[in-house]
C-alpha positions in Angstrom: 161.4 55.4 106.1 162.6 56.0 102.7 161.2 54.1 99.5 163.1 52.5 97.1 162.6 50.8 93.7 163.4 47.0 92.8 164.8 48.2 89.3 167.5 50.4 90.3 167.8 48.4 92.8 168.6 45.9 90.7 170.4 47.3 88.8 173.0 48.0 91.7 173.4 45.1 93.0 174.0 43.0 89.9 175.9 45.8 88.6 178.1 45.1 91.7 177.8 41.1 92.0 179.3 41.0 88.1 181.9 43.5 89.1 182.4 41.4 91.7 182.8 38.2 89.7 184.7 39.4 87.0 187.3 40.3 88.9 187.3 36.9 91.2 187.1 35.4 87.5 190.3 37.2 85.9 191.9 36.2 89.2 190.8 32.6 88.6 192.2 32.2 84.9 195.1 33.7 86.3 195.9 30.7 88.6 194.5 28.6 86.1 197.0 28.9 83.9 199.7 31.0 85.5 200.1 28.1 88.1 197.7 24.9 86.9 195.7 25.5 90.0 191.5 26.6 90.3 190.4 24.8 87.2 186.8 24.3 89.0 187.1 27.5 90.8 187.7 28.8 86.5 184.1 26.6 86.4 182.1 28.0 88.8 182.8 32.0 89.6 182.8 31.7 85.3 179.0 29.9 85.6 178.1 32.5 88.3 179.7 35.6 86.5 177.8 34.3 83.1 174.0 34.2 85.0 175.0 37.3 86.5 176.2 39.1 83.5 173.0 37.9 81.7 170.7 39.4 84.6 173.5 42.3 84.7 172.3 42.8 81.2 168.7 42.7 80.3 168.0 44.7 84.1 170.5 48.1 82.6 168.2 47.3 79.1 164.8 48.2 81.3 166.3 51.0 83.5 167.8 52.1 80.0 164.7 51.6 78.8 162.5 53.3 81.8 165.4 56.1 82.0 164.5 57.3 78.5 168.0 56.6 77.8 169.5 56.6 73.9 170.4 53.5 72.8 174.4 54.1 72.8 174.4 54.5 76.6 172.1 51.5 77.7 174.5 49.6 74.7 178.0 51.4 77.0 176.4 50.6 80.5 175.8 46.9 79.4 179.4 46.6 78.5 180.6 48.0 81.5 180.1 44.5 83.2 182.7 43.3 80.3 185.4 44.9 81.5 187.0 44.0 85.4 186.1 47.2 87.7 183.8 49.6 85.5 180.9 48.6 86.4 181.3 49.6 90.2 181.9 52.9 87.9 179.3 52.9 85.9 176.8 51.8 88.7 178.1 55.5 90.5 177.7 57.1 87.0 174.7 56.5 86.7 173.5 57.0 90.4 174.5 60.4 90.1 172.6 61.0 87.1 169.5 59.7 88.0 170.0 61.9 91.5 171.2 64.5 89.6 168.1 64.2 87.0 165.8 63.9 90.4 166.9 66.5 93.1 168.1 63.9 95.4 165.8 61.0 95.8 166.3 58.3 92.8 163.2 56.2 93.6 161.6 59.0 91.8 162.4 59.3 89.1 161.4 56.1 87.4 158.1 56.0 89.5 157.4 59.6 87.0 158.7 58.6 83.9 
């Protein structure tokens, strides 16, 4: 059975939730401003995305701090949650770097640090 790390799992889940939420928010804004519909959707999706992004920022900072990333990299990973689709790319890049650093087992990286 493969062991997992809660911080790493939380980062991955929040990266996807933030990314999907931002795409849905952008689509809702287009529907609201372009067609005069979906005002309630903007409020609901905007609130969910806002809370998810705050959690994403905290978890990404904690992960970066645990992994010893420079502050510039932490800021870029956090800002990836503000551009539609970028949180998916950032999550993949972070996972590739962690796997390379730990010879394939990402959970080991956070145990060793």
